[in-house]
N, C-alpha and C positions, 0 to 999 in steps of 0.2 A: 183305315187309314182316314179320316178325318178333312173331308175340302173345306178348306180354308179359306178366305181371302183376305188380301193387305187388308180390308174395312174392317176385319172380328178384334174385337180386343185379345190383348196378350193374354197368355194362362198367368191365373195370381202364384204369387208363391205361397207355396204351401198345400192350394189347394187342388184340385180335379184338373188333368188337360183338359179334359171338352168345358167350352164354353158357358154351353147352357147348365154344366152342373154348379157351376158356381152359386153360392148359397152364402147370406153370412148368417147368424145364430138365429133370425128373425124369421126365417125363409124368406125373403129380400133379396135380390141381385143386389150385384155392390154398386155403386156411386159410378157415372160412366168417368174414365178416366178425360183429363182434357186434353180437347185436341191439341195434337202433333204440331209445329209449327211445319211449314211445305217452305223447302227451299222454291225458289225465284231462279223461272229457266236466266242463260247467261244474255240474253236480249234486255229486260228490264234493267241491267245494271249500267250507266250511265255517265258513268263516272271514270277515272280511274280504273277501277275495280275489273273493267271490263280484256284488262294485262292479263288478270290471271288466265287465263286459254292459253295467253302467248312464250307464257313464264315458261323458258328456258327452248328455244323456236331460234329456229335461223328466221332473223327479219329484214327486211329494205324500209328502209325510212331513207322520207324526203324532205328533206330542213327546208326555211322560210329560203336561206340566203342560196336555194338554189345543189347546193352538196349532196351527194348520194350515199350513204354509209348502210354495208350490208355485216351482220353481226349476228351474236347468240343472245339473245333477252336471260339476264342473270337477274337482275334485280327491278324494282319500282319503287315510288309513294306515290299517295295519295295526289300529284302535285302532276302526276306522271311524267318527272323528271326517269330516265332511263337509264342503265348500268349493262353496257353491251360486250360483248367478249370475242375476242377476236376479232375486231372489226377492220373493216377496209373501206378503205373510200372508193369508188367507182368512178371515173371522171371520164365521162363521153365527149366527140369531137366527130359530127357529124359532116358528110360532104356532100350537098347540096345539087345534081344536074340534074336541069331542067329534063334533060333529054331521055332522064332515069326515074319513071315510077318506084322504082325500089331503095330504101330508105339505107346507105350507106354510110359509113365511118369508121374511127378507132375510138377502142375504148384498154384503160389503165387503169389496175388495180395500187392503189398504195397502202401497207399494212398500216394499222395503226394500235393494232392490239385490247386494251380495256378504254375503256370510251368512255366517260358522261354528256348526257346532252339531255339540257333543259325541257322542261318539257314543252316551253309556251314557242318553242323554236319547232317542233317537229308540224310539217306541214301533214304528211302523208306516211303511214306503217302499212305492213303486207307479211305477211308469212311469207316463204320462197320456197317452193315445191322444190322435195332435195334430188324429186326422181332426173329435174330440171336445171338441178343447182351450178354443171359446170356443163351443160352447152353455154358455150357465147352467144349473148344477147344476138337477135340474127337479125345482118345485115350489118353486123360489126368487127369487126376484129379487134384481136389483143394485140397490141404494141408497147414501147416501152413508155415508161409516166409522164415523162419529161419531156416527149414531141405529142403527147395526148396532149400536156396542159399546157402547153404550147400554141398549137391549135386550138382548142375552147377556147383560151383567153383571147386569141384573137375573134374567133368568132364573137366573143362575145364585148368587146369592141367596137366591133362594124356591127353589132344588133346597136348597140349604144347610140353610136355615130346618127344610125339609120334612124331613132326611135325621137334622136335630138331634134334631124331634121324635120319630122312628120310636128312635131310640138310644136315650134316655129312656122311652121308653112297654117296650122290651126290657129294659131296666136294673132298674125296678122287676119284672119276672118272674124275674130272676137275671140274666140273658143278658151277658156283659159283650164290648163285640166291640174289636177290636187299635183303634181310635183313641178306646176314651173315657179316655184320661187331658186331653183335650183340653174335654172339656163338664163344665162344674161343676153338679153338678147340687143 
């Protein structure tokens, strides 16, 4: 048996199987075959083509508006628009206790089914480890969706009030933020 490497020429049709034995009528070796195009490694893709490896896998998406979606990526296009199947929106409501260094809170899931996400709205996406998929998020307990949504809305409103106060205070010191147009002083 011949010891061939990946760089050896393939056997010519109708010729000898041994690479050194292939000669034409003038006892000259056949012309070299054109080099084969090598496939680029996945790290070279900087476009939506990177999603190829994530197709048919369970993903977590964080959208620009803060929503978190979990679903199976079924399709995508050149604009990174995504089609998710069995999509679930997960809502978190954290409870902050200064005495407790560990983060605690509640979470709930709302089923959406098939979901189309515009690519420009995706802030972050990552594959979910299926071995840990059934485990609840560390420090969070599953609760009723209406309760968690209400708690999350209250926390968001409190954060917005706190931020408004901070921006007003900065405005009195002469700082003007990018979203100062929303605040009436």
